[in-house]
C-alpha positions in Angstrom: -19.3 3.2 22.8 -19.9 1.0 19.5 -20.7 2.8 16.4 -23.5 1.3 14.3 -25.2 1.7 11.0 -28.8 1.9 11.4 -30.8 1.4 8.0 -34.5 1.9 8.0 -36.1 0.0 4.7 -39.7 0.4 5.6 -42.3 -2.2 7.2 -44.8 -1.7 10.0 -42.0 -0.6 12.5 -42.4 3.1 10.9 -45.8 2.9 9.3 -48.7 5.2 9.9 -52.5 5.1 9.8 -53.2 5.7 5.8 -56.4 7.7 4.5 -58.1 4.2 5.5 -58.1 4.6 9.5 -58.0 0.8 9.7 -55.1 0.5 7.0 -51.2 1.2 7.7 -48.8 2.7 4.9 -45.1 3.7 5.2 -44.8 6.7 7.2 -42.2 9.5 8.5 -41.5 7.9 11.8 -38.4 6.4 11.3 -36.7 9.8 10.0 -36.8 11.0 13.7 -36.0 7.6 15.4 -33.6 8.7 17.9 -36.1 11.3 19.0 -38.8 8.3 19.4 -36.4 6.1 21.1 -33.7 8.0 23.0 -32.6 5.2 25.2 -30.6 4.1 22.1 -28.3 6.6 22.6 -27.3 4.8 25.7 -26.5 1.7 23.9 -24.3 3.1 20.9 -23.6 6.1 18.6 -25.9 5.6 15.7 -26.1 6.9 12.3 -29.5 6.7 10.9 -30.2 6.4 7.1 -33.3 5.7 4.9 -32.0 4.0 1.7 -35.7 3.7 0.8 -39.2 3.3 2.6 -41.2 0.3 1.3 -43.8 -2.1 2.3 -41.8 -5.2 2.5 -44.3 -6.7 0.3 -43.1 -4.9 -2.5 -39.2 -5.8 -1.9 -37.4 -6.6 -4.9 -33.9 -8.8 -4.9 -32.3 -5.8 -6.5 -33.4 -4.0 -3.3 -31.5 -6.3 -1.4 -28.6 -6.7 -3.4 -28.1 -2.7 -3.3 -28.4 -3.2 0.7 -25.7 -5.7 0.6 -23.5 -3.2 -1.5 -24.3 -0.3 0.8 -23.5 -2.3 4.0 -20.1 -3.7 2.4 -18.9 -0.4 1.1 -19.5 1.4 4.4 -18.6 -1.7 7.1 -15.2 -0.2 7.9 -16.6 2.7 9.4 -19.0 1.0 12.0 -19.1 -1.9 14.5 -22.3 -3.2 13.3 -25.5 -2.6 11.3 -29.0 -2.7 12.2 -31.8 -3.2 9.6 -35.3 -2.0 10.1 -37.4 -4.1 7.6 -41.1 -5.3 7.0 -41.9 -9.0 8.4 -43.5 -10.3 5.3 -40.4 -10.6 3.4 -37.9 -10.4 6.2 -36.9 -14.2 5.8 -35.8 -14.0 2.4 -34.2 -10.9 2.8 -32.3 -12.5 6.0 -31.5 -15.5 3.8 -29.9 -13.4 1.0 -28.0 -11.0 3.2 -26.9 -14.1 5.0 -25.0 -15.2 2.1 -24.1 -12.2 0.4 -22.8 -10.8 3.6 -21.5 -14.0 5.4 -17.8 -12.9 5.1 -18.5 -9.1 6.6 -16.8 -9.9 9.8 -19.5 -7.7 11.4 -22.9 -8.4 13.1 -25.9 -7.3 11.0 -28.9 -7.4 12.8 -32.3 -7.4 11.2 -35.7 -6.7 13.0 -39.2 -5.1 12.4 -42.3 -5.5 14.3 -46.0 -6.5 14.3 -47.2 -2.9 15.5 -45.8 0.6 14.8 -43.7 2.4 16.9 -46.0 5.0 17.1 -48.7 2.7 18.7 -48.5 2.7 22.5 -48.8 -1.1 22.9 -46.3 -2.0 20.5 -43.6 -4.5 20.2 -41.4 -2.3 18.0 -39.2 -0.5 20.9 -38.2 -3.5 22.5 -37.4 -5.4 19.0 -35.4 -2.2 18.3 -33.5 -1.9 21.5 -32.7 -5.4 21.5 -31.5 -5.3 17.9 -29.0 -2.2 18.9 -27.7 -4.2 21.9 -27.2 -7.3 20.0 -25.3 -5.4 17.2 -22.7 -3.9 20.0 -21.7 -7.6 20.7 -19.3 -8.1 18.0 -20.9 -11.2 16.9 -20.1 -12.0 13.3 -23.7 -13.0 12.1 -26.8 -12.0 10.0 -29.8 -12.5 12.1 -33.1 -11.7 12.8 -34.1 -10.3 16.2 -37.9 -10.6 17.0 -39.5 -11.1 20.2 -37.1 -12.9 22.7 -34.8 -14.4 20.2 -32.0 -14.0 17.7 -32.2 -16.3 15.0 -29.6 -17.1 12.1 -30.7 -15.3 9.0 -30.4 -18.4 6.5 -32.5 -20.6 8.8 -35.3 -18.0 9.7 -39.2 -18.2 8.7 -42.1 -16.1 9.5 -44.4 -18.3 11.2 -47.2 -15.9 12.5 -49.0 -12.8 11.5 -50.3 -11.7 14.9 -47.9 -13.1 17.8 -45.1 -10.9 19.0 -42.8 -14.2 18.4 -43.3 -13.9 14.7 -40.2 -15.8 13.6 -38.8 -19.2 14.0 -35.6 -21.0 13.1 -37.3 -24.4 12.9 -34.0 -26.3 12.1 -31.5 -24.7 14.2 -31.0 -23.4 17.6 -31.5 -19.6 18.3 -28.2 -17.6 18.2 -29.4 -15.8 21.5 -32.4 -15.7 24.0 -33.6 -12.4 25.1 -35.0 -12.1 28.8 -33.6 -10.1 31.8 -30.3 -10.7 30.3 -29.1 -11.6 26.6 -27.6 -14.9 26.5 -25.6 -15.7 23.5 -25.6 -19.1 22.6 -21.8 -20.9 21.8 -22.4 -21.6 18.3 -23.3 -17.8 17.5 -20.7 -16.8 15.2 -19.3 -19.7 14.5 -19.5 -21.5 11.4 -17.5 -22.0 8.3 -18.3 -19.3 5.7 -17.9 -20.9 2.1 -20.1 -18.7 0.0 -18.3 -18.7 -3.7 -17.6 -15.2 -4.6 -19.0 -15.9 -8.5 -22.6 -16.3 -7.1 -22.5 -13.1 -5.0 -22.9 -10.8 -7.6 -26.4 -11.3 -9.0 -29.6 -12.9 -8.5 -31.9 -14.4 -11.1 -35.6 -14.2 -10.6 -36.6 -16.7 -13.4 -37.6 -19.3 -11.2 -40.8 -21.3 -11.2 -42.1 -22.1 -7.8 -44.5 -24.9 -7.2 -46.5 -25.7 -3.9 -48.4 -29.1 -4.8 -51.9 -29.9 -3.5 -53.9 -33.1 -4.5 -55.1 -32.8 -8.0 -53.1 -29.9 -9.1 -52.2 -29.8 -12.5 -48.5 -29.7 -13.4 -47.8 -26.8 -16.0 -44.4 -26.8 -17.9 -42.1 -24.0 -16.8 -42.6 -20.7 -18.7 -40.2 -20.4 -21.5 -37.1 -18.7 -20.0 -37.4 -20.6 -16.8 -33.8 -21.2 -15.4 -34.6 -22.8 -12.1 -37.6 -24.7 -10.3 -38.3 -24.9 -6.5 -41.0 -27.2 -5.5 -42.1 -27.1 -1.8 -43.0 -31.3 -1.7 -45.0 -33.0 0.8 -43.2 -34.2 3.9 -39.8 -35.5 3.4 -39.8 -34.7 -0.7 -42.6 -36.7 -1.8 -44.7 -35.9 -4.9 -47.5 -37.8 -6.8 -44.9 -39.4 -9.2 -47.8 -41.5 -11.1 -48.8 -38.3 -12.6 -47.7 -38.0 -16.0 -48.1 -34.4 -16.1 -45.5 -34.3 -13.0 -43.3 -36.7 -15.1 -43.3 -34.6 -18.3 -42.5 -31.5 -16.2 -39.5 -33.0 -14.5 -38.3 -34.4 -18.0 -38.9 -31.4 -19.7 -36.7 -29.6 -16.8 -34.0 -32.6 -17.4 -33.7 -32.1 -21.0 -33.6 -28.4 -20.6 -30.9 -28.6 -18.1 -33.1 -26.9 -15.7 -32.0 -27.7 -12.1 -35.1 -28.8 -9.9 -35.0 -28.3 -6.0 -37.4 -30.0 -3.6 -37.8 -28.3 -0.2 -40.8 -29.3 2.1 -44.4 -27.8 2.8 -43.5 -28.7 6.6 -42.3 -26.2 9.2 -39.7 -28.1 10.3 -37.5 -31.2 9.3 -35.8 -32.2 6.3 -36.0 -33.4 2.7 -34.9 -37.1 2.3 -35.2 -38.4 -1.1 -34.4 -41.8 0.0 -36.5 -42.0 2.7 -39.8 -43.1 0.4 -40.2 -44.6 -3.0 -42.0 -41.5 -4.4 -38.9 -39.3 -3.3 -36.8 -41.9 -4.7 -38.5 -41.5 -7.8 -38.2 -37.8 -7.6 -34.4 -38.1 -7.4 -33.9 -40.6 -10.4 -35.6 -37.8 -12.4 -33.2 -35.4 -11.3 -34.8 -33.7 -8.4 -32.2 -32.2 -5.9 -33.0 -32.5 -2.1 -33.0 -29.1 -0.3 -32.2 -30.8 2.9 -33.2 -28.8 5.9 -33.3 -25.4 4.3 -36.2 -23.1 4.7 -38.1 -22.0 1.7 -36.6 -18.7 1.6 -33.3 -19.9 2.0 -33.5 -22.5 -0.8 -34.9 -19.9 -3.1 -31.9 -17.4 -2.1 -29.3 -19.8 -2.7 -30.8 -21.0 -5.8 -31.2 -17.6 -7.2 -27.6 -16.5 -6.6 -26.5 -19.6 -8.3 -28.4 -19.1 -11.4 -27.5 -15.5 -11.2 -24.0 -16.6 -11.3 -24.3 -18.8 -14.0 -24.6 -22.2 -12.4 -25.6 -25.3 -13.9 -27.6 -28.6 -12.9 -24.5 -30.2 -11.0 -23.0 -27.2 -9.7 -26.5 -26.5 -8.0 -26.6 -30.0 -6.5 -23.0 -29.5 -5.1 -24.1 -26.2 -3.8 -27.1 -27.6 -1.9 -24.9 -30.5 -0.4 -22.6 -27.4 1.1 -23.6 -25.0 4.1 -22.4 -21.6 2.7 -23.2 -19.6 5.9 -24.2 -21.8 8.7 -27.5 -22.8 7.1 -28.5 -26.3 8.3 -28.3 -29.0 5.3 
């Protein structure tokens, strides 16, 4: 029987009603997860640990870096890891861990739920059982199990507040589909791992994020900003006839601040050669994030800046798949 490390970090799955009956807050349920879901013992030998118990909206990069280190230092004692996490920032955690643990050599399966385990009608039990089952299969992936799919972490985004199929991998096929059987797809675990070690030790949060809308005023990034991430329109278009935008981009160029452009669209790719406005952004130094999700782009940029990368290193990194992320 496989031996798994089950880490609970918080989120809806383990929540309980707070003082306000209509509100949920972190609760004590996951300390007793094996009593609440005893069938997990039929799938694996589990060691349950609670490193912290946060609503995932309170998750910080240092929490995730700490989880990565905790998993790496203990991985040789287990056949895989299951990580219970809140849904709000799950895609960011999955992206960051996907880069940090790409070379772990063991499955790291992240899951959570839309309703607490303590509720009678909840998706928590099924998600948890499926996550434990997949973690016993020996597939070297960091991925998200939710509903009927297992998705590569560095290609995942949250798309629904209410539906049980709350996550999608918009530019990459699922690693597995879950029905009466678990159908693991041939590409699962098969990608070249090329994460530079120098960028796997720190995360820089000094990143200015812009999500433009028509008429938006483009402020210069605050002093101390080390990187810029823009969720552009469509294939990477911005209102390049706006003088305030040009001033912001030229300020970044002169200050050697990398500017990375991803898209507001749910799927598809940034292509700075597709339209004149995108080409203008490229001329002003913009770096295409291609098919990266917003969370994978943020995770990679933060790791690069945390490792001291400059503009050209960032540009090269976004042209290279580190952990199976589509580019």
